[in-house]
MMTF fields as JSON, N, C-alpha, C and O atoms, coordinates in Angstrom:
{
  "mmtfVersion": "1.0.0",
  "mmtfProducer": "UNKNOWN",
  "numBonds": 191,
  "numAtoms": 192,
  "numGroups": 48,
  "numChains": 1,
  "numModels": 1,
  "chainsPerModel": [1],
  "groupsPerChain": [48],
  "chainIdList": ["A"],
  "bondAtomList": [4, 2, 8, 6, 12, 10, 16, 14, 20, 18, 24, 22, 28, 26, 32, 30, 36, 34, 40, 38, 44, 42, 48, 46, 52, 50, 56, 54, 60, 58, 64, 62, 68, 66, 72, 70, 76, 74, 80, 78, 84, 82, 88, 86, 92, 90, 96, 94, 100, 98, 104, 102, 108, 106, 112, 110, 116, 114, 120, 118, 124, 122, 128, 126, 132, 130, 136, 134, 140, 138, 144, 142, 148, 146, 152, 150, 156, 154, 160, 158, 164, 162, 168, 166, 172, 170, 176, 174, 180, 178, 184, 182, 188, 186],
  "bondOrderList": [1, 1, 1, 1, 1, 1, 1, 1, 1, 1, 1, 1, 1, 1, 1, 1, 1, 1, 1, 1, 1, 1, 1, 1, 1, 1, 1, 1, 1, 1, 1, 1, 1, 1, 1, 1, 1, 1, 1, 1, 1, 1, 1, 1, 1, 1, 1],
  "groupList": [{"groupName": "MET", "atomNameList": ["N", "CA", "C", "O"], "elementList": ["N", "C", "C", "O"], "formalChargeList": [0, 0, 0, 0], "bondAtomList": [1, 0, 2, 1, 3, 2], "bondOrderList": [1, 1, 2], "singleLetterCode": "M", "chemCompType": "L-PEPTIDE LINKING"}, {"groupName": "ARG", "atomNameList": ["N", "CA", "C", "O"], "elementList": ["N", "C", "C", "O"], "formalChargeList": [0, 0, 0, 0], "bondAtomList": [1, 0, 2, 1, 3, 2], "bondOrderList": [1, 1, 2], "singleLetterCode": "R", "chemCompType": "L-PEPTIDE LINKING"}, {"groupName": "THR", "atomNameList": ["N", "CA", "C", "O"], "elementList": ["N", "C", "C", "O"], "formalChargeList": [0, 0, 0, 0], "bondAtomList": [1, 0, 2, 1, 3, 2], "bondOrderList": [1, 1, 2], "singleLetterCode": "T", "chemCompType": "L-PEPTIDE LINKING"}, {"groupName": "LYS", "atomNameList": ["N", "CA", "C", "O"], "elementList": ["N", "C", "C", "O"], "formalChargeList": [0, 0, 0, 0], "bondAtomList": [1, 0, 2, 1, 3, 2], "bondOrderList": [1, 1, 2], "singleLetterCode": "K", "chemCompType": "L-PEPTIDE LINKING"}, {"groupName": "HIS", "atomNameList": ["N", "CA", "C", "O"], "elementList": ["N", "C", "C", "O"], "formalChargeList": [0, 0, 0, 0], "bondAtomList": [1, 0, 2, 1, 3, 2], "bondOrderList": [1, 1, 2], "singleLetterCode": "H", "chemCompType": "L-PEPTIDE LINKING"}, {"groupName": "ALA", "atomNameList": ["N", "CA", "C", "O"], "elementList": ["N", "C", "C", "O"], "formalChargeList": [0, 0, 0, 0], "bondAtomList": [1, 0, 2, 1, 3, 2], "bondOrderList": [1, 1, 2], "singleLetterCode": "A", "chemCompType": "L-PEPTIDE LINKING"}, {"groupName": "VAL", "atomNameList": ["N", "CA", "C", "O"], "elementList": ["N", "C", "C", "O"], "formalChargeList": [0, 0, 0, 0], "bondAtomList": [1, 0, 2, 1, 3, 2], "bondOrderList": [1, 1, 2], "singleLetterCode": "V", "chemCompType": "L-PEPTIDE LINKING"}, {"groupName": "TYR", "atomNameList": ["N", "CA", "C", "O"], "elementList": ["N", "C", "C", "O"], "formalChargeList": [0, 0, 0, 0], "bondAtomList": [1, 0, 2, 1, 3, 2], "bondOrderList": [1, 1, 2], "singleLetterCode": "Y", "chemCompType": "L-PEPTIDE LINKING"}, {"groupName": "ASN", "atomNameList": ["N", "CA", "C", "O"], "elementList": ["N", "C", "C", "O"], "formalChargeList": [0, 0, 0, 0], "bondAtomList": [1, 0, 2, 1, 3, 2], "bondOrderList": [1, 1, 2], "singleLetterCode": "N", "chemCompType": "L-PEPTIDE LINKING"}, {"groupName": "ILE", "atomNameList": ["N", "CA", "C", "O"], "elementList": ["N", "C", "C", "O"], "formalChargeList": [0, 0, 0, 0], "bondAtomList": [1, 0, 2, 1, 3, 2], "bondOrderList": [1, 1, 2], "singleLetterCode": "I", "chemCompType": "L-PEPTIDE LINKING"}, {"groupName": "LEU", "atomNameList": ["N", "CA", "C", "O"], "elementList": ["N", "C", "C", "O"], "formalChargeList": [0, 0, 0, 0], "bondAtomList": [1, 0, 2, 1, 3, 2], "bondOrderList": [1, 1, 2], "singleLetterCode": "L", "chemCompType": "L-PEPTIDE LINKING"}, {"groupName": "TRP", "atomNameList": ["N", "CA", "C", "O"], "elementList": ["N", "C", "C", "O"], "formalChargeList": [0, 0, 0, 0], "bondAtomList": [1, 0, 2, 1, 3, 2], "bondOrderList": [1, 1, 2], "singleLetterCode": "W", "chemCompType": "L-PEPTIDE LINKING"}, {"groupName": "CYS", "atomNameList": ["N", "CA", "C", "O"], "elementList": ["N", "C", "C", "O"], "formalChargeList": [0, 0, 0, 0], "bondAtomList": [1, 0, 2, 1, 3, 2], "bondOrderList": [1, 1, 2], "singleLetterCode": "C", "chemCompType": "L-PEPTIDE LINKING"}, {"groupName": "PRO", "atomNameList": ["N", "CA", "C", "O"], "elementList": ["N", "C", "C", "O"], "formalChargeList": [0, 0, 0, 0], "bondAtomList": [1, 0, 2, 1, 3, 2], "bondOrderList": [1, 1, 2], "singleLetterCode": "P", "chemCompType": "L-PEPTIDE LINKING"}, {"groupName": "SER", "atomNameList": ["N", "CA", "C", "O"], "elementList": ["N", "C", "C", "O"], "formalChargeList": [0, 0, 0, 0], "bondAtomList": [1, 0, 2, 1, 3, 2], "bondOrderList": [1, 1, 2], "singleLetterCode": "S", "chemCompType": "L-PEPTIDE LINKING"}, {"groupName": "PHE", "atomNameList": ["N", "CA", "C", "O"], "elementList": ["N", "C", "C", "O"], "formalChargeList": [0, 0, 0, 0], "bondAtomList": [1, 0, 2, 1, 3, 2], "bondOrderList": [1, 1, 2], "singleLetterCode": "F", "chemCompType": "L-PEPTIDE LINKING"}, {"groupName": "GLY", "atomNameList": ["N", "CA", "C", "O"], "elementList": ["N", "C", "C", "O"], "formalChargeList": [0, 0, 0, 0], "bondAtomList": [1, 0, 2, 1, 3, 2], "bondOrderList": [1, 1, 2], "singleLetterCode": "G", "chemCompType": "PEPTIDE LINKING"}, {"groupName": "GLU", "atomNameList": ["N", "CA", "C", "O"], "elementList": ["N", "C", "C", "O"], "formalChargeList": [0, 0, 0, 0], "bondAtomList": [1, 0, 2, 1, 3, 2], "bondOrderList": [1, 1, 2], "singleLetterCode": "E", "chemCompType": "L-PEPTIDE LINKING"}, {"groupName": "GLN", "atomNameList": ["N", "CA", "C", "O"], "elementList": ["N", "C", "C", "O"], "formalChargeList": [0, 0, 0, 0], "bondAtomList": [1, 0, 2, 1, 3, 2], "bondOrderList": [1, 1, 2], "singleLetterCode": "Q", "chemCompType": "L-PEPTIDE LINKING"}],
  "groupTypeList": [0, 1, 2, 3, 3, 2, 1, 4, 5, 6, 7, 8, 9, 8, 7, 4, 10, 6, 11, 12, 13, 3, 7, 1, 3, 13, 6, 14, 15, 16, 17, 10, 3, 2, 10, 6, 17, 8, 2, 9, 3, 17, 6, 12, 2, 18, 1, 16],
  "groupIdList": [1, 2, 3, 4, 5, 6, 7, 8, 9, 10, 11, 12, 13, 14, 15, 16, 17, 18, 19, 20, 21, 22, 23, 24, 25, 26, 27, 28, 29, 30, 31, 32, 33, 34, 35, 36, 37, 38, 39, 40, 41, 42, 43, 44, 45, 46, 47, 48],
  "secStructList": [7, 7, 7, 3, 3, 7, 1, 1, 7, 3, 3, 7, 7, 7, 7, 7, 7, 7, 7, 7, 7, 4, 4, 4, 7, 7, 7, 7, 7, 2, 2, 2, 2, 2, 2, 2, 2, 2, 2, 2, 2, 2, 2, 2, 2, 2, 2, 7],
  "xCoordList": [13.688, 12.423, 11.769, 12.44, 10.472, 9.774, 9.314, 9.022, 9.261, 8.827, 7.328, 6.81, 6.63, 5.183, 4.878, 5.614, 3.788, 3.421, 1.975, 1.105, 1.742, 0.39, 0.274, 1.207, -0.845, -1.055, -0.028, 0.394, 0.369, 1.246, 2.573, 3.323, 2.873, 4.108, 4.648, 3.915, 5.952, 6.636, 7.438, 8.168, 7.313, 7.987, 8.423, 7.909, 9.378, 9.913, 10.187, 11.08, 9.427, 9.552, 10.312, 9.976, 11.331, 12.102, 12.1, 12.037, 12.168, 12.183, 13.437, 13.938, 13.933, 15.051, 14.56, 14.299, 14.431, 13.881, 15.006, 15.9, 14.96, 15.931, 15.153, 14.284, 15.461, 14.765, 15.714, 16.707, 15.422, 16.269, 15.487, 14.563, 15.834, 15.155, 15.578, 16.577, 14.814, 15.107, 16.526, 16.931, 17.255, 18.644, 19.599, 20.742, 19.132, 19.952, 20.642, 21.776, 19.954, 20.5, 20.45, 19.478, 21.481, 21.463, 20.497, 20.825, 19.319, 18.318, 18.045, 17.318, 18.604, 18.33, 19.297, 20.316, 18.969, 19.795, 19.092, 17.862, 19.844, 19.397, 17.992, 17.71, 17.099, 15.758, 14.94, 14.201, 15.059, 14.308, 14.729, 13.88, 16.028, 16.531, 16.013, 15.565, 16.076, 15.602, 14.106, 13.65, 13.335, 11.886, 11.523, 10.666, 12.165, 11.876, 12.26, 11.488, 13.424, 13.866, 12.9, 12.518, 12.507, 11.603, 10.228, 9.616, 9.738, 8.433, 8.45, 7.524, 9.487, 9.597, 9.7, 9.044, 10.5, 10.636, 9.311, 8.957, 8.579, 7.293, 6.278, 5.576, 6.2, 5.266, 5.648, 4.778, 6.935, 7.389, 7.058, 6.653, 7.226, 6.914, 5.419, 5.024, 4.592, 3.142, 2.667, 1.772, 3.258, 2.8, 3.503, 3.111, 4.528, 5.204, 6.228, 6.905],
  "yCoordList": [-47.322, -46.95, -45.884, -45.047, -45.934, -44.942, -43.78, -43.948, -42.632, -41.427, -41.283, -41.416, -41.01, -40.819, -39.334, -38.55, -38.958, -37.55, -37.369, -38.184, -36.283, -35.84, -34.408, -33.872, -33.809, -32.456, -31.464, -30.54, -31.657, -30.683, -31.261, -30.579, -32.496, -33.094, -34.151, -34.75, -34.354, -35.434, -36.157, -35.523, -37.487, -38.198, -39.591, -40.165, -40.107, -41.449, -41.995, -41.507, -43.001, -43.533, -44.854, -45.746, -44.975, -46.208, -46.609, -45.754, -47.906, -48.415, -49.238, -49.904, -49.182, -50.016, -50.791, -50.198, -52.106, -52.942, -53.595, -54.212, -53.457, -54.101, -54.978, -54.494, -56.26, -57.209, -57.641, -58.317, -57.259, -57.589, -58.446, -57.949, -59.719, -60.556, -60.169, -59.477, -60.621, -60.314, -60.775, -61.877, -59.949, -60.195, -60.342, -60.765, -59.994, -60.026, -61.371, -61.42, -62.44, -63.769, -64.038, -63.667, -64.676, -64.983, -66.135, -67.293, -65.83, -66.865, -67.101, -68.033, -66.292, -66.431, -67.419, -67.03, -68.692, -69.727, -70.313, -70.334, -70.777, -71.559, -71.312, -70.274, -72.286, -72.238, -71.06, -70.443, -70.736, -69.606, -68.31, -67.498, -68.111, -66.899, -66.801, -65.738, -67.901, -67.92, -67.654, -66.905, -68.264, -68.074, -66.618, -66.061, -66.001, -64.601, -63.693, -62.807, -63.894, -63.071, -63.189, -62.181, -64.409, -64.615, -64.02, -63.454, -64.143, -63.582, -62.065, -61.475, -61.43, -59.97, -59.521, -58.556, -60.196, -59.842, -60.0, -59.164, -61.074, -61.318, -60.229, -59.737, -59.853, -58.802, -57.475, -56.738, -57.169, -55.918, -55.896, -54.861, -57.017, -57.095, -56.905, -56.215, -57.513, -57.392, -55.958, -55.484, -55.279, -53.938, -52.837, -51.672, -53.207, -52.22, -51.511, -50.637],
  "zCoordList": [-18.926, -18.333, -19.2, -19.805, -19.242, -20.049, -19.171, -17.987, -19.767, -19.075, -19.252, -20.361, -18.152, -18.212, -18.173, -17.573, -18.816, -18.887, -18.455, -18.763, -17.738, -17.429, -17.925, -18.523, -17.68, -18.176, -17.608, -18.304, -16.346, -15.699, -15.219, -14.52, -15.58, -15.073, -16.03, -16.818, -15.93, -16.628, -15.564, -14.802, -15.5, -14.426, -14.851, -15.811, -14.113, -14.298, -12.9, -12.208, -12.484, -11.129, -11.17, -11.949, -10.332, -10.188, -8.721, -7.837, -8.465, -7.099, -6.869, -7.776, -5.65, -5.228, -4.015, -2.969, -4.141, -3.089, -2.304, -2.884, -0.981, -0.103, 0.858, 1.583, 0.865, 1.721, 2.821, 2.551, 4.066, 5.208, 6.192, 6.835, 6.325, 7.31, 8.726, 8.923, 9.69, 11.084, 11.419, 11.047, 12.102, 12.512, 11.333, 11.507, 10.133, 8.918, 8.674, 8.198, 9.002, 8.742, 7.239, 6.58, 6.689, 5.254, 4.969, 5.227, 4.442, 4.201, 2.724, 2.379, 1.854, 0.42, -0.214, -0.783, -0.11, -0.705, -1.914, -1.972, -2.855, -3.998, -4.506, -5.105, -4.262, -4.831, -4.312, -5.078, -3.025, -2.467, -3.142, -3.512, -3.304, -3.949, -5.381, -5.812, -6.112, -7.495, -7.565, -8.428, -6.66, -6.638, -6.379, -7.065, -5.396, -5.067, -6.23, -6.598, -6.807, -7.937, -9.114, -9.708, -9.448, -10.585, -10.327, -11.234, -9.102, -8.762, -8.872, -9.429, -8.349, -8.422, -9.88, -10.273, -10.672, -12.09, -12.827, -13.657, -12.526, -13.184, -12.846, -13.73, -11.573, -11.156, -11.802, -12.265, -11.836, -12.457, -13.948, -14.476, -14.622, -16.044, -16.29, -17.23, -15.448, -15.598, -15.382, -16.082, -14.428, -14.068, -14.853, -14.789, -15.582, -16.413, -15.653, -16.195]
}
């Protein structure tokens, strides 16, 4: 991760995403899991 600088601060922001469906049922199977992972990675890459 790269460190960002402003006039009065230096910072590095990281996020940890936890996705919990209602009642914590295991719903991330095969194609859905791959689709969600790829979409999140693509958005993160676009936004830096």
